[in-house]
C-alpha positions in Angstrom: -52.4 30.8 12.4 -52.8 27.1 11.8 -49.3 25.5 12.3 -50.4 22.1 10.8 -48.3 21.2 7.7 -50.5 20.4 4.7 -50.4 16.9 3.3 -48.8 16.5 -0.1 -50.4 13.1 -0.8 -47.0 11.5 -1.5 -45.9 10.5 2.0 -46.6 6.8 1.3 -44.5 6.7 -1.8 -40.7 6.2 -2.1 -38.9 9.5 -1.2 -42.3 10.9 -0.5 -41.2 12.8 2.6 -40.9 12.0 6.3 -37.7 11.1 8.1 -37.1 7.6 6.7 -36.5 7.8 2.9 -36.2 4.4 1.3 -37.0 2.9 4.7 -33.5 3.9 6.0 -33.0 5.3 9.5 -31.2 8.6 9.9 -28.0 6.8 11.1 -27.9 4.5 8.0 -28.6 7.4 5.7 -25.7 9.4 7.1 -23.4 6.4 6.8 -24.3 6.2 3.1 -23.5 9.9 2.7 -20.1 9.3 4.3 -19.4 6.3 2.1 -20.3 8.1 -1.1 -18.1 11.1 -0.2 -15.2 8.9 0.8 -15.6 6.9 -2.4 -15.2 10.1 -4.3 -12.0 10.9 -2.4 -10.5 7.5 -3.1 -11.5 7.8 -6.7 -9.6 11.1 -7.0 -6.5 9.5 -5.5 -6.6 6.5 -7.8 -7.3 8.7 -10.8 -4.2 10.7 -10.0 -2.2 7.5 -9.7 -3.5 6.4 -13.0 -2.6 9.6 -14.8 0.9 9.6 -13.3 1.5 6.0 -14.2 0.4 6.6 -17.8 2.7 9.6 -18.0 5.7 7.5 -16.8 4.5 4.2 -18.2 8.0 3.3 -19.6 9.6 4.0 -16.2 7.1 2.6 -13.7 8.3 -0.2 -11.5 7.0 -3.8 -12.2 4.9 -4.9 -9.2 6.0 -8.5 -9.6 9.6 -7.4 -8.9 8.7 -5.2 -5.9 6.2 -7.1 -3.9 7.9 -10.5 -3.6 8.3 -10.9 0.2 6.6 -13.3 2.5 7.2 -13.3 6.3 9.6 -16.0 7.6 10.6 -16.9 4.0 13.5 -14.5 3.6 15.5 -14.7 0.4 12.7 -16.3 -1.6 10.9 -14.3 -4.3 7.2 -15.1 -4.3 5.5 -12.4 -6.2 2.1 -11.3 -4.9 1.6 -14.3 -2.6 1.5 -12.3 0.6 -0.6 -9.5 -0.9 -3.1 -12.1 -2.1 -3.2 -13.5 1.4 -3.9 -10.1 2.9 -6.7 -9.6 0.3 -8.2 -13.0 1.2 -8.2 -12.2 4.9 -9.9 -8.8 4.4 -12.6 -10.4 2.1 -13.2 -13.1 4.6 -13.6 -10.5 7.4 -16.3 -9.0 5.2 -18.1 -12.4 5.1 -18.0 -12.6 8.9 -19.4 -9.1 9.1 -22.3 -10.2 6.9 -22.9 -13.1 9.2 -22.8 -10.8 12.2 -25.4 -8.5 10.7 -27.7 -11.4 9.8 -27.4 -12.8 13.4 -28.3 -9.3 14.6 -31.5 -9.4 12.5 -32.4 -12.6 14.3 -31.4 -11.1 17.7 -28.9 -13.8 18.3 -26.4 -12.2 20.7 -24.0 -15.2 20.8 -23.5 -15.4 17.1 -23.1 -11.6 16.7 -20.4 -11.7 19.4 -18.6 -14.6 17.6 -18.7 -13.1 14.1 -17.8 -9.6 15.3 -14.8 -11.1 17.1 -13.7 -12.9 13.9 -14.1 -9.7 11.9 -11.9 -7.8 14.4 -9.2 -10.6 14.1 -9.3 -10.4 10.3 -8.9 -6.6 10.3 -6.1 -6.7 12.8 -4.2 -9.3 10.7 -4.6 -7.1 7.7 -3.4 -3.9 9.5 -0.4 -5.8 10.9 0.4 -7.3 7.5 0.3 -3.9 5.9 2.6 -2.5 8.5 5.1 -5.3 7.8 4.8 -4.7 4.1 5.6 -1.0 4.6 8.6 -1.9 6.7 9.9 -4.2 4.0 9.2 -1.7 1.3 11.1 1.0 3.2 14.1 -1.1 4.0 14.5 -2.5 0.5 16.5 -5.5 -0.6 19.0 -4.8 -3.3 19.8 -1.1 -3.4 20.4 1.0 -6.5 22.1 4.2 -7.7 20.2 7.4 -8.6 21.6 9.3 -11.6 21.9 13.1 -12.0 18.7 13.0 -14.1 16.8 11.2 -11.3 16.7 7.8 -13.0 17.4 4.5 -11.0 20.2 2.1 -11.9 19.9 -1.4 -10.6 22.4 -4.3 -10.6 22.3 -7.9 -11.5 23.6 -10.7 -13.7 22.3 -13.2 -16.2 21.7 -16.7 -14.8 20.2 -19.9 -16.3 17.3 -21.4 -14.4 15.3 -24.3 -15.8 17.1 -24.0 -19.1 16.1 -20.3 -19.4 18.3 -17.3 -19.2 17.1 -14.5 -17.0 18.3 -11.4 -15.3 18.7 -11.8 -11.5 19.1 -8.8 -9.2 22.2 -8.5 -7.0 22.3 -6.5 -3.8 24.9 -3.7 -3.6 26.0 -5.3 -0.3 27.4 -8.3 -2.2 29.8 -6.4 -4.5 30.5 -2.9 -3.2 34.2 -2.3 -2.6 35.0 0.1 0.3 37.1 3.1 -0.6 39.7 4.4 1.9 38.9 7.7 3.4 36.2 9.1 5.7 32.9 10.5 4.5 31.7 13.3 6.8 28.0 13.8 7.4 27.0 17.4 7.3 25.8 18.6 10.8 25.0 21.9 12.4 28.3 21.9 14.3 30.5 21.2 11.3 28.7 23.0 8.4 26.2 25.7 7.9 24.7 26.9 11.1 21.3 25.6 12.0 21.3 23.3 8.9 21.2 19.5 9.1 22.1 17.5 6.0 20.6 14.1 5.0 22.1 11.1 6.6 24.9 9.5 4.6 24.0 6.3 2.6 25.8 3.1 3.5 27.9 3.2 0.4 29.2 5.9 -1.9 28.9 5.9 -5.7 32.7 5.3 -6.0 32.4 2.2 -3.9 29.6 0.8 -6.1 31.6 1.6 -9.2 34.7 -0.1 -7.9 32.6 -3.2 -7.1 31.0 -3.1 -10.5 34.5 -2.8 -12.2 35.8 -5.8 -10.1 32.9 -8.1 -11.1 32.7 -8.5 -14.9 29.5 -10.5 -14.8 27.5 -7.7 -13.1 25.5 -5.4 -15.4 23.4 -2.3 -14.9 19.7 -2.4 -15.5 17.8 0.9 -16.0 14.2 1.7 -15.0 13.2 2.0 -18.7 10.9 -0.8 -19.8 11.7 -2.2 -23.3 9.3 -3.6 -26.0 9.4 -7.0 -24.3 7.9 -5.5 -21.1 11.2 -5.9 -19.2 13.6 -3.4 -17.7 16.5 -2.5 -20.1 19.8 -4.1 -19.3 22.9 -2.3 -20.5 26.0 -3.8 -21.9 29.2 -4.1 -19.8 30.7 -1.0 -21.3 27.5 1.0 -21.1 27.1 -0.1 -17.5 30.4 1.2 -16.4 30.0 4.4 -18.4 26.5 5.2 -17.1 27.5 4.7 -13.5 30.7 6.6 -13.7 29.3 9.6 -15.7 25.8 9.9 -14.2 25.8 8.1 -10.8 24.9 10.6 -8.0 23.3 8.9 -5.0 23.2 5.4 -3.6 19.7 4.4 -2.6 18.5 1.6 -0.3 14.8 1.0 0.1 12.2 3.8 -0.3 11.2 7.1 1.2 9.2 10.2 0.1 12.2 11.5 -1.9 13.7 8.6 -3.7 13.4 4.8 -3.9 15.3 1.9 -5.3 12.3 0.6 -7.3 12.1 3.4 -9.9 10.4 6.8 -10.3 9.9 8.5 -7.0 6.2 9.0 -7.7 5.6 5.3 -7.3 6.7 5.3 -3.6 4.8 8.6 -3.0 1.5 7.1 -4.2 2.1 3.8 -2.5 2.7 5.4 0.9 -0.2 7.9 0.5 -2.9 5.6 -0.9 -2.2 2.4 1.0 -1.6 4.5 4.1 -4.9 6.2 3.7 -6.7 2.9 3.2 -4.8 1.4 6.1 -6.0 4.2 8.4 -9.5 3.4 7.3 -9.1 -0.3 8.2 -7.5 0.6 11.5 -10.3 3.0 12.3 -12.8 0.2 11.4 -11.1 -2.2 13.7 -11.3 0.3 16.6 -15.0 1.0 15.9 -15.7 -2.8 15.6 -14.0 -3.3 19.0 -16.3 -0.7 20.6 -19.4 -2.3 19.0 -18.1 -5.7 20.0 -18.0 -4.8 23.7 -21.4 -3.1 23.5 -22.7 -6.4 22.1 -21.2 -8.3 25.0 -22.7 -5.8 27.5 -26.1 -6.4 26.0 -26.6 -2.7 24.9 -28.3 -3.6 21.6 -30.2 -6.5 23.1 -31.9 -4.0 25.5 -32.5 -1.6 22.6 -34.2 -4.4 20.7 -32.1 -3.7 17.6 -28.6 -4.4 16.3 -28.7 -1.6 13.8 -25.4 -0.3 15.0 -23.8 -3.5 13.9 -25.4 -3.0 10.5 -24.1 0.5 10.2 -20.5 -0.4 11.0 -20.9 -3.3 8.6 -21.7 -0.8 5.8 -18.4 0.9 6.5 -16.5 -2.3 6.7 -17.8 -3.5 3.4 -16.8 -0.2 1.8 -13.3 -0.5 3.1 -13.1 -4.0 1.7 -14.4 -2.8 -1.7 -11.9 0.0 -1.8 -9.0 -2.4 -1.2 -10.1 -4.4 -4.3 -9.5 -1.3 -6.4 -6.2 -0.4 -4.6 -5.0 -4.0 -5.0 -5.9 -3.9 -8.7 -4.2 -0.6 -9.4 -1.0 -1.2 -7.4 -0.4 -4.9 -7.7 -2.2 -6.4 -10.7 -2.2 -3.8 -13.4 
């Protein structure tokens, strides 16, 4: 039997067969398959975030009030400044990756080495910045009280700045009044056997209430957004009543159960989506380091092609593009 495969007459056309459709090598084609599948994964996560935010639109934290920190500038509120810096660094690392790929097309080893190194530095700065942002987000600044219904009560006072009256948050550390008596944390040795309770918060609700009662200028702000697009501030009487009747748990910072910024879903999505993207960036940095040392060793020079740099460049551009959407969803919208 003749084992020769009959010609279809389309081999010379686009997608006409063979092992290089659209002129792409097998490695590049598989990278594109991975990017498309990963894009669908991120799309699902961001769609879930969008639906959840729409459902709790009146209770969702305001990003300008959450992401205000800048390293070495403690106590100053600079909304979005550091996040914008992180975004700029990641975009610039994408530019240096383009330059590395272009240098590879011209078989210029020294320029590929330089631009790959700059790309790695940019990625490392971004990952480090995201780790710092996570730590700041987890530790929190002001603290709050969670009600029996799961809502968050924040504290502050009206101040006049530049001739305009505005509500300024106050940390619970600044007004809480300690209550005499000892709070006992539940442990296996002094409670139910083989059961550990959650660690005690720094303050009790009674200590927060006593501090609120002792400072007539402090008011409670709920997580509900009013018609002016701002969180609802209660009157003095309502503040005391709400805290006394519904206060249940003192919260500082954020975790996967509760957070001082608002609805718990906000922190859940923040940790999951930014963490998933951060893992992608970290993986990209590791891969770039491997490619970088291969460039130094002359591996691709001997092969006569820097296609590996181009393939990892596709992944890096994808990671940068995904961050643009994450940045838009979490910080801008």
